[in-house]
Backbone as a chain_set.jsonl record, in Angstrom:
{"seq": "MADMSGVYALISGLGGAGIGVLGGGLLQRAKRQQDAVEMEALAKRLALEIATTARICVQAWGSAVERVVQDLETGRPVDVDRFDDEFPSLQRELTEAIYRFPAAGAAAHVPWPVVPAERPFVDRVAEATGLLRSDLLSMSEGIPGSCPPRDRLLMAEQIRWDIDFQLILVTEQITGREIPPATQLFSAEDRPQI", "coords": {"N": [[-2.055, 59.569, -71.766], [-0.7, 60.694, -69.746], [-2.47, 61.482, -68.285], [-4.102, 59.233, -67.314], [-2.19, 58.09, -65.806], [-2.422, 59.884, -63.67], [-4.771, 59.674, -62.493], [-4.418, 56.81, -61.784], [-2.739, 57.38, -59.635], [-4.167, 58.726, -57.909], [-6.241, 56.761, -57.542], [-4.569, 54.845, -55.994], [-3.406, 56.399, -53.91], [-5.875, 57.006, -52.7], [-6.974, 54.416, -51.846], [-4.897, 53.694, -50.371], [-4.98, 55.501, -48.358], [-7.32, 54.484, -47.423], [-6.821, 52.049, -46.551], [-5.158, 52.426, -44.522], [-6.916, 54.062, -42.913], [-9.005, 52.111, -42.379], [-7.178, 50.031, -41.036], [-6.416, 51.468, -39.076], [-8.553, 51.524, -37.308], [-9.619, 49.039, -36.969], [-7.145, 48.344, -35.456], [-7.682, 50.138, -33.261], [-9.995, 48.793, -32.434], [-9.427, 46.104, -31.375], [-7.777, 47.112, -29.593], [-9.782, 48.265, -27.582], [-11.009, 45.784, -27.284], [-8.992, 44.391, -25.881], [-8.703, 46.145, -23.716], [-11.38, 45.961, -22.787], [-11.246, 43.17, -21.837], [-9.142, 43.318, -19.871], [-10.134, 45.032, -17.873], [-12.516, 43.48, -17.364], [-11.178, 41.187, -15.692], [-9.425, 43.046, -13.799], [-11.922, 43.851, -12.335], [-12.86, 41.297, -11.639], [-10.793, 40.498, -10.081], [-10.916, 42.439, -7.716], [-13.462, 41.92, -6.744], [-13.27, 39.466, -5.908], [-11.282, 39.991, -4.008], [-13.059, 41.215, -2.243], [-15.006, 39.875, -1.432], [-13.117, 38.212, -0.257], [-12.611, 39.502, 1.721], [-14.73, 39.939, 3.076], [-15.424, 37.281, 4.306], [-13.242, 37.219, 5.856], [-13.819, 38.918, 7.676], [-16.423, 38.388, 8.721], [-15.999, 35.776, 9.622], [-14.118, 36.747, 11.626], [-15.848, 38.294, 13.405], [-17.532, 36.143, 14.012], [-16.256, 34.485, 15.959], [-15.133, 36.384, 17.835], [-18.071, 36.462, 19.152], [-18.039, 34.079, 19.911], [-16.179, 34.132, 21.668], [-17.098, 35.867, 23.676], [-19.211, 34.759, 24.59], [-18.212, 32.169, 25.834], [-16.918, 33.199, 27.902], [-18.877, 34.276, 29.22], [-20.272, 31.786, 29.895], [-18.527, 30.483, 31.382], [-18.085, 32.044, 33.524], [-16.565, 34.413, 33.826], [-16.165, 37.712, 34.046], [-17.335, 39.774, 31.327], [-16.084, 42.537, 29.673], [-18.258, 45.567, 28.908], [-17.324, 47.516, 27.813], [-15.244, 47.203, 26.374], [-16.235, 45.376, 24.421], [-18.084, 47.139, 23.358], [-16.105, 48.821, 21.904], [-15.06, 46.426, 20.374], [-16.946, 45.18, 18.728], [-18.496, 47.374, 16.953], [-16.578, 47.945, 15.204], [-15.993, 45.411, 13.815], [-18.137, 44.636, 13.001], [-19.05, 46.868, 11.098], [-16.48, 46.756, 9.339], [-17.46, 44.386, 7.864], [-19.938, 45.285, 6.995], [-19.224, 47.268, 5.501], [-17.663, 45.47, 3.588], [-19.701, 43.87, 2.502], [-21.096, 45.589, 1.217], [-19.91, 46.515, -0.88], [-19.561, 44.693, -2.062], [-21.658, 44.218, -4.501], [-21.377, 46.197, -6.34], [-18.906, 45.648, -7.473], [-19.362, 43.052, -8.051], [-20.826, 43.017, -9.967], [-19.42, 44.357, -12.152], [-17.722, 42.363, -12.694], [-19.665, 40.147, -13.65], [-20.669, 38.623, -11.676], [-23.234, 37.98, -9.516], [-24.67, 39.159, -6.252], [-25.248, 36.96, -4.187], [-28.741, 36.471, -3.414], [-31.175, 35.779, -1.08], [-34.608, 35.72, -1.246], [-36.367, 34.974, 1.204], [-34.697, 35.789, 3.062], [-33.63, 38.107, 5.562], [-31.393, 41.104, 4.882], [-28.022, 40.18, 5.174], [-26.396, 42.116, 6.709], [-28.111, 43.167, 8.233], [-29.1, 41.229, 9.972], [-26.72, 40.69, 11.256], [-26.155, 42.679, 12.695], [-28.365, 42.838, 14.172], [-28.268, 40.435, 15.984], [-25.955, 41.223, 17.326], [-26.694, 43.411, 18.626], [-28.261, 42.177, 20.24], [-26.834, 40.435, 21.616], [-25.338, 42.514, 23.336], [-27.36, 43.904, 24.588], [-28.073, 41.752, 26.462], [-25.295, 40.954, 27.777], [-25.461, 43.839, 29.099], [-27.693, 43.453, 30.709], [-26.605, 41.261, 32.387], [-24.824, 42.369, 33.602], [-25.832, 44.012, 35.362], [-26.495, 41.973, 37.242], [-28.835, 40.945, 36.418], [-30.576, 38.127, 34.568], [-29.921, 37.639, 30.803], [-31.952, 37.781, 28.033], [-32.298, 35.363, 26.954], [-30.348, 31.934, 26.947], [-26.954, 32.126, 27.044], [-25.538, 30.302, 25.13], [-27.651, 30.076, 23.396], [-27.402, 32.745, 21.923], [-25.028, 32.17, 20.912], [-25.427, 30.06, 18.747], [-27.294, 31.563, 17.352], [-25.344, 33.012, 15.917], [-23.527, 31.528, 14.785], [-25.465, 30.417, 13.024], [-25.631, 32.681, 11.497], [-23.159, 33.335, 10.488], [-22.477, 30.909, 9.429], [-24.26, 31.085, 7.068], [-23.56, 33.602, 5.902], [-20.75, 32.914, 5.085], [-21.074, 30.703, 3.573], [-22.578, 31.463, 1.163], [-20.428, 33.418, 0.455], [-18.577, 31.619, -0.201], [-19.806, 30.352, -2.554], [-19.894, 32.404, -4.344], [-16.951, 32.75, -4.742], [-16.134, 30.555, -5.958], [-17.617, 31.043, -8.132], [-16.634, 33.199, -9.155], [-13.757, 32.326, -9.452], [-14.15, 29.873, -10.887], [-13.319, 27.625, -9.821], [-14.187, 24.981, -7.784], [-14.197, 25.499, -4.226], [-12.962, 23.205, -2.025], [-13.813, 22.486, 0.388], [-16.734, 23.58, 0.653], [-18.041, 21.811, -0.07], [-18.006, 19.831, 1.487], [-18.014, 20.774, 4.157], [-20.377, 22.09, 4.168], [-23.263, 20.816, 4.062], [-26.695, 20.195, 3.81], [-27.177, 18.97, 5.906], [-25.232, 19.497, 7.805], [-25.728, 22.04, 8.534], [-26.004, 24.58, 10.86], [-28.571, 24.327, 13.678], [-31.117, 26.34, 14.829]], "CA": [[-1.455, 58.559, -70.571], [-0.42, 61.165, -68.228], [-3.836, 61.731, -67.309], [-4.102, 58.067, -66.61], [-0.88, 57.731, -64.319], [-2.733, 60.847, -62.262], [-5.803, 58.714, -62.297], [-3.756, 55.587, -61.003], [-2.128, 57.829, -58.548], [-5.49, 58.995, -57.053], [-6.688, 55.649, -56.873], [-3.714, 53.983, -55.051], [-3.482, 57.139, -52.704], [-7.053, 56.731, -51.734], [-6.64, 53.253, -51.686], [-3.592, 53.821, -49.102], [-5.639, 56.173, -47.126], [-8.657, 53.838, -47.055], [-6.394, 50.874, -45.757], [-4.587, 53.226, -43.319], [-7.944, 54.228, -41.748], [-9.23, 50.515, -41.92], [-6.099, 49.459, -40.363], [-6.386, 52.153, -37.624], [-10.026, 51.259, -36.885], [-9.355, 47.574, -36.531], [-6.243, 48.687, -34.4], [-8.51, 50.18, -31.838], [-11.293, 47.955, -31.971], [-8.681, 45.34, -30.998], [-7.262, 47.952, -28.19], [-10.681, 48.239, -26.843], [-11.425, 44.408, -26.832], [-7.978, 44.134, -24.92], [-9.011, 46.935, -22.331], [-12.612, 45.098, -21.767], [-10.838, 42.067, -21.091], [-8.31, 43.949, -18.792], [-11.103, 45.711, -17.127], [-13.186, 42.548, -16.56], [-10.046, 40.561, -15.254], [-9.669, 43.747, -12.81], [-13.159, 43.504, -11.862], [-13.019, 39.834, -10.926], [-9.592, 40.422, -8.908], [-11.544, 43.341, -6.84], [-14.55, 41.078, -6.248], [-12.908, 38.349, -5.068], [-10.607, 40.594, -2.762], [-13.946, 42.042, -1.404], [-15.654, 38.57, -0.822], [-12.461, 37.439, 0.721], [-12.026, 40.69, 3.028], [-16.197, 39.597, 3.948], [-15.389, 36.181, 4.773], [-12.293, 37.268, 7.164], [-14.74, 39.766, 8.653], [-17.527, 37.349, 9.307], [-15.131, 34.971, 10.757], [-13.615, 37.581, 13.196], [-17.159, 38.709, 14.266], [-18.327, 35.043, 14.963], [-15.127, 34.276, 16.898], [-15.81, 37.236, 19.099], [-18.934, 36.165, 19.676], [-18.083, 32.973, 20.725], [-15.295, 34.387, 22.955], [-17.874, 36.488, 25.325], [-20.248, 33.365, 25.321], [-17.587, 31.021, 26.233], [-16.442, 33.94, 28.916], [-20.312, 34.335, 29.989], [-20.604, 30.361, 30.385], [-17.293, 30.097, 32.553], [-18.598, 33.192, 34.75], [-15.564, 35.389, 33.699], [-16.775, 39.033, 33.509], [-17.366, 40.527, 30.125], [-16.043, 44.027, 29.757], [-19.147, 45.855, 27.993], [-16.795, 48.84, 27.087], [-14.539, 46.513, 25.355], [-17.488, 44.887, 23.674], [-18.468, 48.399, 22.427], [-14.928, 48.87, 21.031], [-14.26, 45.78, 19.32], [-18.098, 44.7, 17.875], [-18.601, 48.348, 16.127], [-15.553, 47.907, 14.176], [-16.114, 44.31, 13.082], [-19.456, 45.012, 12.119], [-18.329, 47.885, 10.209], [-15.919, 46.256, 8.257], [-18.142, 43.583, 7.535], [-20.98, 45.808, 6.513], [-18.405, 47.533, 3.921], [-17.226, 44.513, 2.71], [-20.839, 43.22, 1.764], [-21.809, 46.557, 0.45], [-19.108, 46.948, -1.657], [-19.6, 43.502, -3.47], [-22.538, 44.228, -5.511], [-20.734, 47.043, -7.382], [-17.743, 44.92, -7.97], [-19.679, 41.718, -8.871], [-21.755, 43.137, -11.612], [-18.829, 44.834, -13.137], [-17.261, 41.1, -12.865], [-20.794, 39.484, -13.891], [-20.998, 37.934, -10.661], [-24.317, 38.53, -8.702], [-24.47, 38.858, -5.223], [-26.545, 35.96, -3.886], [-30.023, 37.159, -2.501], [-32.104, 35.008, -0.54], [-35.366, 36.696, -0.687], [-37.056, 35.036, 2.278], [-33.962, 36.012, 4.118], [-33.241, 39.731, 5.678], [-29.985, 40.95, 4.595], [-26.799, 39.666, 6.009], [-25.992, 42.978, 7.475], [-29.393, 43.57, 9.368], [-28.824, 39.928, 10.928], [-25.465, 40.984, 12.197], [-26.524, 43.95, 13.581], [-29.512, 42.334, 15.403], [-27.73, 39.484, 17.078], [-24.656, 42.13, 18.106], [-27.301, 44.205, 19.702], [-29.251, 41.473, 21.367], [-25.765, 40.151, 22.74], [-25.133, 43.551, 23.879], [-28.342, 44.015, 25.718], [-28.049, 40.671, 27.191], [-24.559, 41.557, 28.588], [-25.756, 45.107, 29.921], [-28.603, 42.884, 31.71], [-26.029, 40.626, 33.121], [-23.698, 43.21, 34.353], [-26.525, 44.418, 36.734], [-27.156, 41.153, 37.969], [-30.157, 40.336, 35.918], [-30.269, 37.415, 33.52], [-30.101, 37.805, 29.821], [-33.42, 37.254, 27.618], [-31.989, 33.924, 26.621], [-29.213, 31.784, 27.259], [-25.578, 32.831, 26.065], [-25.374, 29.325, 24.186], [-28.595, 30.546, 22.118], [-26.653, 33.758, 21.031], [-23.858, 31.732, 20.014], [-26.264, 29.536, 17.965], [-27.487, 32.575, 16.42], [-24.115, 33.758, 15.426], [-22.939, 30.657, 14.201], [-26.217, 30.199, 11.758], [-25.251, 34.0, 10.558], [-21.815, 33.327, 9.983], [-22.502, 29.942, 8.243], [-25.118, 31.643, 6.046], [-22.878, 34.283, 5.127], [-19.556, 32.357, 4.705], [-21.552, 29.93, 2.557], [-23.024, 32.682, 0.384], [-19.441, 34.035, -0.203], [-17.737, 30.333, -1.073], [-20.468, 30.147, -3.802], [-19.139, 33.743, -4.942], [-15.59, 33.044, -4.723], [-16.492, 29.693, -6.951], [-18.215, 31.496, -9.314], [-15.654, 33.976, -9.722], [-12.609, 31.623, -9.977], [-14.47, 28.96, -12.095], [-13.187, 26.327, -9.362], [-14.94, 24.788, -6.514], [-13.791, 25.139, -3.076], [-13.347, 21.825, -1.848], [-14.428, 22.207, 1.812], [-17.467, 24.262, 0.749], [-19.197, 20.838, -0.389], [-17.737, 18.873, 2.363], [-18.091, 21.342, 5.282], [-21.427, 22.73, 4.284], [-24.178, 20.067, 3.333], [-27.656, 20.731, 4.788], [-27.106, 18.434, 7.336], [-24.604, 19.956, 9.015], [-25.911, 23.401, 9.174], [-26.415, 24.229, 12.33], [-30.193, 24.463, 13.563], [-31.467, 27.217, 15.979]], "C": [[-1.292, 59.312, -69.665], [-1.683, 61.426, -67.713], [-4.434, 60.547, -66.783], [-3.408, 57.677, -65.585], [-1.612, 58.876, -63.127], [-3.995, 60.011, -61.979], [-5.471, 57.467, -61.138], [-2.963, 56.301, -59.621], [-3.085, 58.063, -57.55], [-6.069, 57.716, -56.503], [-5.915, 54.963, -55.888], [-3.544, 54.894, -53.881], [-4.921, 56.869, -51.942], [-7.444, 55.339, -51.461], [-5.927, 52.814, -50.395], [-4.514, 54.069, -48.068], [-6.822, 55.332, -46.529], [-8.05, 52.205, -46.002], [-5.781, 51.455, -44.395], [-5.971, 53.555, -42.337], [-8.483, 52.831, -41.344], [-8.493, 50.116, -41.199], [-5.8, 49.973, -38.896], [-7.423, 51.947, -36.863], [-9.776, 50.02, -36.333], [-8.383, 47.761, -35.353], [-6.881, 49.403, -33.099], [-9.623, 49.563, -31.265], [-10.641, 46.687, -31.181], [-8.224, 45.793, -29.663], [-8.496, 47.934, -27.146], [-11.176, 46.764, -26.342], [-10.448, 43.917, -25.821], [-8.294, 44.787, -23.47], [-10.274, 46.376, -21.835], [-12.088, 44.233, -21.143], [-10.066, 42.037, -19.899], [-8.926, 44.068, -17.451], [-11.673, 44.437, -16.388], [-12.225, 41.685, -15.733], [-9.884, 41.388, -13.861], [-10.887, 43.378, -11.974], [-13.497, 41.883, -10.931], [-11.943, 39.903, -9.782], [-10.494, 41.185, -7.911], [-12.551, 42.63, -6.197], [-14.249, 39.948, -5.371], [-12.147, 38.572, -4.03], [-12.04, 41.204, -1.901], [-14.691, 40.888, -0.726], [-14.446, 38.013, 0.192], [-12.429, 38.184, 2.173], [-13.734, 40.16, 3.922], [-15.951, 38.339, 4.947], [-14.289, 36.275, 5.878], [-13.396, 38.201, 8.062], [-15.815, 39.019, 9.292], [-17.213, 36.273, 10.328], [-14.8, 35.386, 12.124], [-14.824, 37.942, 13.96], [-17.84, 37.373, 14.736], [-17.324, 34.627, 16.106], [-15.064, 35.183, 17.912], [-16.87, 37.124, 19.864], [-19.025, 34.844, 20.434], [-16.991, 33.278, 21.883], [-16.259, 34.748, 24.125], [-18.685, 35.577, 25.431], [-19.345, 32.594, 25.951], [-16.985, 31.99, 27.94], [-18.074, 34.145, 29.707], [-20.103, 32.976, 30.58], [-19.728, 29.845, 31.603], [-17.488, 31.277, 33.904], [-17.424, 34.238, 34.827], [-16.454, 36.54, 33.445], [-16.468, 39.534, 32.082], [-17.455, 41.942, 30.591], [-17.131, 44.765, 28.695], [-18.206, 47.039, 27.541], [-15.779, 48.233, 25.984], [-15.324, 45.804, 24.38], [-17.707, 46.051, 22.98], [-17.273, 49.107, 21.403], [-14.719, 48.106, 19.987], [-15.791, 45.179, 18.274], [-18.045, 46.149, 17.04], [-17.735, 47.868, 14.853], [-15.591, 46.908, 13.612], [-17.113, 44.543, 12.326], [-19.44, 45.958, 10.913], [-17.65, 47.512, 8.89], [-16.212, 45.111, 7.538], [-19.52, 44.132, 6.567], [-20.524, 46.397, 4.958], [-18.208, 46.788, 2.788], [-18.501, 43.989, 1.68], [-21.399, 44.265, 0.869], [-21.068, 47.054, -0.463], [-19.208, 46.113, -2.862], [-20.569, 44.12, -4.596], [-22.19, 44.962, -6.728], [-19.502, 46.245, -8.438], [-18.259, 43.514, -8.816], [-20.358, 41.745, -9.941], [-20.894, 43.627, -12.488], [-18.04, 43.138, -13.409], [-18.117, 39.885, -13.307], [-20.857, 38.417, -12.92], [-22.011, 38.413, -9.826], [-24.092, 38.244, -7.404], [-25.71, 38.0, -4.803], [-27.816, 36.83, -3.229], [-31.064, 36.056, -2.461], [-33.479, 35.518, -0.271], [-36.165, 36.33, 0.517], [-35.987, 35.333, 3.469], [-33.85, 37.774, 4.389], [-31.702, 39.686, 5.297], [-28.954, 40.607, 5.689], [-26.372, 40.743, 7.16], [-27.148, 43.551, 8.761], [-29.099, 42.177, 10.404], [-27.841, 40.202, 11.794], [-25.565, 41.744, 13.104], [-27.53, 43.568, 14.807], [-28.856, 41.551, 16.277], [-26.408, 40.311, 17.612], [-25.724, 42.525, 19.046], [-28.107, 43.24, 21.027], [-28.101, 41.046, 22.359], [-25.476, 41.033, 23.289], [-25.994, 43.854, 24.991], [-28.039, 42.935, 26.766], [-26.751, 40.836, 28.369], [-24.458, 42.904, 29.488], [-26.541, 44.473, 31.252], [-27.768, 42.081, 32.782], [-25.059, 41.34, 33.979], [-24.447, 44.18, 35.541], [-27.139, 43.138, 37.319], [-28.718, 40.488, 37.04], [-29.807, 39.277, 34.966], [-30.791, 37.813, 32.31], [-31.512, 37.314, 29.074], [-33.194, 35.997, 27.311], [-30.632, 33.674, 27.335], [-28.095, 31.828, 26.626], [-25.429, 31.894, 24.922], [-26.342, 29.998, 22.894], [-28.091, 31.796, 21.267], [-26.043, 33.232, 20.419], [-24.401, 30.829, 18.882], [-26.638, 30.149, 16.992], [-26.416, 33.258, 15.586], [-23.844, 32.846, 14.323], [-23.893, 30.45, 12.725], [-25.869, 31.346, 10.789], [-24.05, 33.675, 9.645], [-21.83, 32.01, 8.803], [-23.212, 30.534, 7.045], [-23.888, 32.33, 5.014], [-21.435, 33.764, 4.503], [-20.28, 31.4, 3.209], [-21.709, 30.458, 1.339], [-21.555, 32.921, -0.562], [-18.274, 33.021, -0.769], [-18.351, 30.366, -2.07], [-19.938, 31.596, -4.62], [-18.144, 33.416, -5.472], [-15.33, 31.763, -5.745], [-16.591, 30.345, -7.989], [-17.057, 32.431, -9.862], [-13.839, 33.11, -10.199], [-12.96, 30.577, -10.663], [-13.784, 27.436, -11.254], [-13.992, 26.323, -8.272], [-13.756, 24.656, -5.391], [-13.735, 23.82, -2.467], [-14.134, 21.592, -0.345], [-16.048, 22.63, 1.825], [-18.56, 22.798, 0.783], [-18.813, 19.762, 0.885], [-18.22, 19.429, 3.996], [-19.994, 22.066, 5.34], [-22.761, 22.154, 3.917], [-25.41, 20.782, 4.053], [-27.743, 20.244, 5.755], [-26.433, 18.961, 8.234], [-24.827, 21.647, 9.213], [-26.626, 23.57, 10.074], [-27.694, 25.097, 12.645], [-30.363, 25.697, 14.727], [-32.513, 26.956, 16.862]], "O": [[-1.652, 58.896, -68.564], [-1.784, 61.587, -66.497], [-5.244, 60.666, -65.863], [-3.834, 57.049, -64.615], [-1.398, 58.757, -61.921], [-4.02, 59.69, -60.791], [-6.019, 57.243, -60.059], [-2.67, 55.591, -58.659], [-2.9, 57.659, -56.402], [-6.347, 57.546, -55.316], [-6.511, 54.474, -54.927], [-3.517, 54.334, -52.785], [-5.002, 56.567, -50.752], [-8.413, 55.215, -50.711], [-6.227, 51.91, -49.615], [-4.848, 53.307, -47.161], [-7.222, 55.461, -45.372], [-8.64, 51.566, -45.131], [-5.971, 50.898, -43.314], [-5.976, 53.285, -41.136], [-8.433, 52.428, -40.182], [-9.11, 49.593, -40.271], [-5.27, 49.405, -37.94], [-7.288, 52.177, -35.662], [-9.719, 49.962, -35.105], [-8.766, 47.353, -34.256], [-6.466, 49.117, -31.976], [-10.109, 49.657, -30.138], [-11.36, 46.216, -30.299], [-8.247, 45.035, -28.694], [-8.277, 47.626, -25.975], [-11.65, 46.577, -25.222], [-10.833, 43.136, -24.951], [-8.196, 44.214, -22.385], [-10.414, 46.253, -20.618], [-12.244, 44.218, -19.922], [-10.125, 41.151, -19.047], [-8.598, 43.577, -16.372], [-11.478, 44.223, -15.191], [-12.841, 41.431, -14.698], [-10.105, 40.775, -12.817], [-10.785, 42.638, -10.995], [-14.164, 41.607, -9.934], [-12.177, 39.422, -8.674], [-10.931, 40.396, -7.074], [-12.541, 42.708, -4.968], [-14.847, 39.594, -4.355], [-12.09, 37.749, -3.117], [-11.809, 41.663, -0.782], [-14.967, 40.962, 0.471], [-14.721, 37.466, 1.26], [-12.288, 37.716, 3.303], [-13.827, 40.055, 5.145], [-16.223, 38.375, 6.147], [-14.363, 35.471, 6.807], [-13.611, 37.891, 9.234], [-15.987, 39.148, 10.504], [-17.779, 35.942, 11.37], [-14.985, 34.868, 13.225], [-14.77, 37.877, 15.188], [-18.611, 37.389, 15.695], [-17.805, 34.458, 17.227], [-14.919, 34.692, 19.031], [-16.882, 37.514, 21.032], [-19.828, 34.559, 21.323], [-17.015, 32.641, 22.936], [-16.293, 34.183, 25.219], [-19.057, 35.435, 26.596], [-19.867, 32.2, 26.994], [-16.709, 31.344, 28.951], [-18.107, 34.108, 30.937], [-19.755, 32.943, 31.76], [-20.057, 29.072, 32.502], [-17.007, 31.176, 35.033], [-17.319, 34.903, 35.858], [-17.425, 36.407, 32.701], [-15.29, 39.676, 31.755], [-18.241, 42.489, 31.364], [-16.857, 44.539, 27.517], [-18.705, 47.546, 26.536], [-15.583, 48.763, 24.89], [-14.748, 45.719, 23.296], [-17.475, 45.944, 21.776], [-17.506, 49.761, 20.387], [-14.336, 48.53, 18.897], [-15.578, 44.789, 17.126], [-17.234, 45.951, 16.136], [-18.179, 47.505, 13.764], [-15.17, 47.112, 12.473], [-17.039, 44.654, 11.103], [-19.876, 45.61, 9.816], [-18.015, 47.79, 7.748], [-15.441, 44.726, 6.658], [-19.995, 43.494, 5.627], [-21.011, 46.218, 3.842], [-18.385, 47.041, 1.597], [-18.396, 43.762, 0.475], [-22.082, 43.963, -0.11], [-21.463, 48.098, -0.981], [-19.072, 46.391, -4.054], [-20.024, 44.503, -5.632], [-22.509, 44.62, -7.866], [-19.319, 46.278, -9.655], [-17.771, 43.04, -9.842], [-20.534, 40.828, -10.743], [-21.233, 43.524, -13.667], [-17.862, 42.88, -14.599], [-17.604, 38.769, -13.385], [-21.101, 37.283, -13.332], [-21.678, 39.46, -9.27], [-23.422, 37.247, -7.138], [-26.888, 38.28, -5.028], [-27.608, 37.845, -2.563], [-31.653, 35.544, -3.412], [-33.693, 35.803, 0.908], [-36.746, 37.29, 1.022], [-36.298, 35.166, 4.649], [-33.985, 38.576, 3.465], [-30.953, 38.709, 5.338], [-29.124, 40.77, 6.898], [-26.063, 40.393, 8.298], [-26.953, 44.143, 9.822], [-28.899, 42.346, 11.607], [-27.985, 40.009, 13.002], [-25.129, 41.568, 14.241], [-27.479, 43.898, 15.992], [-28.827, 41.949, 17.442], [-25.85, 39.722, 18.538], [-25.727, 42.055, 20.184], [-28.392, 43.495, 22.197], [-28.198, 41.182, 23.579], [-25.086, 40.575, 24.363], [-25.58, 44.041, 26.135], [-27.763, 43.289, 27.912], [-26.992, 40.856, 29.576], [-23.623, 43.071, 30.376], [-26.281, 44.743, 32.424], [-28.112, 42.155, 33.961], [-24.575, 40.836, 34.993], [-23.87, 44.878, 36.375], [-28.241, 43.215, 37.862], [-29.389, 39.516, 37.386], [-28.698, 39.415, 34.449], [-31.918, 38.309, 32.317], [-32.137, 36.414, 29.634], [-34.23, 35.345, 27.447], [-29.95, 34.465, 27.986], [-28.189, 31.528, 25.436], [-25.219, 32.369, 23.806], [-25.936, 30.329, 21.78], [-28.334, 31.865, 20.063], [-26.133, 33.468, 19.214], [-23.667, 30.874, 17.894], [-26.516, 29.708, 15.849], [-26.697, 34.002, 14.647], [-23.888, 33.19, 13.142], [-23.384, 30.346, 11.609], [-25.797, 31.179, 9.572], [-23.992, 33.735, 8.417], [-21.364, 32.06, 7.665], [-22.63, 30.419, 5.967], [-23.435, 31.934, 3.94], [-21.058, 34.25, 3.437], [-19.912, 31.546, 2.043], [-21.049, 30.008, 0.402], [-21.444, 32.734, -1.774], [-17.343, 33.344, -1.507], [-17.555, 30.433, -3.006], [-19.574, 31.394, -5.778], [-18.069, 33.626, -6.682], [-14.301, 31.868, -6.414], [-15.7, 30.296, -8.838], [-16.654, 32.302, -11.018], [-13.065, 33.42, -11.105], [-11.987, 30.108, -11.253], [-13.723, 26.359, -11.847], [-14.479, 27.342, -7.782], [-12.724, 23.995, -5.5], [-14.85, 23.298, -2.469], [-14.893, 20.659, -0.084], [-16.736, 22.206, 2.754], [-19.587, 22.714, 1.457], [-19.603, 18.835, 1.061], [-18.68, 18.674, 4.853], [-20.614, 22.402, 6.349], [-23.526, 22.976, 3.414], [-25.241, 21.772, 4.766], [-28.328, 20.815, 6.676], [-26.823, 18.993, 9.401], [-24.137, 22.341, 9.961], [-27.69, 22.987, 10.283], [-27.937, 26.196, 12.145], [-29.429, 25.783, 15.524], [-32.743, 27.729, 17.792]]}, "num_chains": 1, "name": "protein.A"}
C-alpha cells in the first residue's frame, strides 16, 4: 500500500504542476490579449491625434493663403519675407502630420486614403505655395502674377477641401462615428471647382 500512496502523491503532484503550468499559460495569454487591445486603443488615439493635427494645419495653411490673397486683392502690400517665415513652417507641420499618419493608421487598422489619380497632398500644397510665392515676387517687382490671385485662392481651397474631406473620413473610421458636417458640407455639388 505504501507504494500506491507514493504513486498517488506523484500523480497528484504532476497534476498540480500541470494545472499550474496551464493556468500560468492561460494567464499569460490573457495578458497578451489585454496588451493587444490596449495597444490598438493607443494606436487609434495616436492616429486620431495625427489626423486632427493635419486638419488643423491644413486649415491654418488655407487661412494664410486666403489672407495673402485678400491683401493682394485690396492692394495691401504683402511682405515676401513674412510669407517666407510663415508658410514653410505651416507646410512642414502639415507634411509631418500627413507623413506620420500611415504608420499610426496601419497600427490602428485605419489606412490612409489613397486617390490614385491624385498627386500626394504634400506635393499639391508645396506646388500651390510655390506658385503663390512666385506670383508675390513678380508683383513685388510690378509684374503681374501668372494668374489672378483669386485663382490661387481657389486652388488652395480645392486642396484644403480634398485633404480635410479625407481626414474627416479617416476620423470617422477611427471613432466609428459620423462627423455630421462631413455629409452636410462636403457633398459633390459643394466641392470647389477650379
